[in-house]
Phi, psi and omega in degrees: 000143178293149178293129180235352179211153177205149177241125185303325181296335181265358181270147180274133176286137179219162178289152174280167178295341183264006174065017173230142178077182179223165179214157170233118189269119176283319187214132177250163179306322181293345182271355187215147178276013183264184177273007176295129178273320172189158171233128187209161167263133180233156179212132172247132172291161177309131179077000172294150175204160170242144182294160176302132180204172177227159170237101186300330185234028179217132172263142179237148176229135182234139171236121187268130186262319182199166182085186181225152180193180175231128174248117174267119181236108188064236179256012181257135175254123183250126177281128184255139174197177179309130175094356181274135176247137178228130174250132180242107179297154177303140175084356181267127178297142180209155182214131181249135179219132173275135177234158183091193184250009180247153175297148173263116184243142186202162171244138182214161174215156176238148178227125178292136180263351178226000000 
């Protein structure tokens, strides 16, 4: 049966693909017959960042829960705080950085475009 529920307290924390921050994955591509690559809770410690990068065949969406940060998407800098949503189209360079002294926490998902 396909995975239909998850509890964050029961998920294992793991490193992100960008080697900064951590994530707890609610749903992986193998758990669903859709184009979702993953749905996860993520956290960056104060001053954590990931370098500018792209995903040629994946769109990402982030909803920020707490903390502060800067998301550079293409040539636009977006100020992050509780309640901000950011969509990153496939192929657009982006960089995430936590600023301030509190962790930057968010929920995000990716969707394969091909």
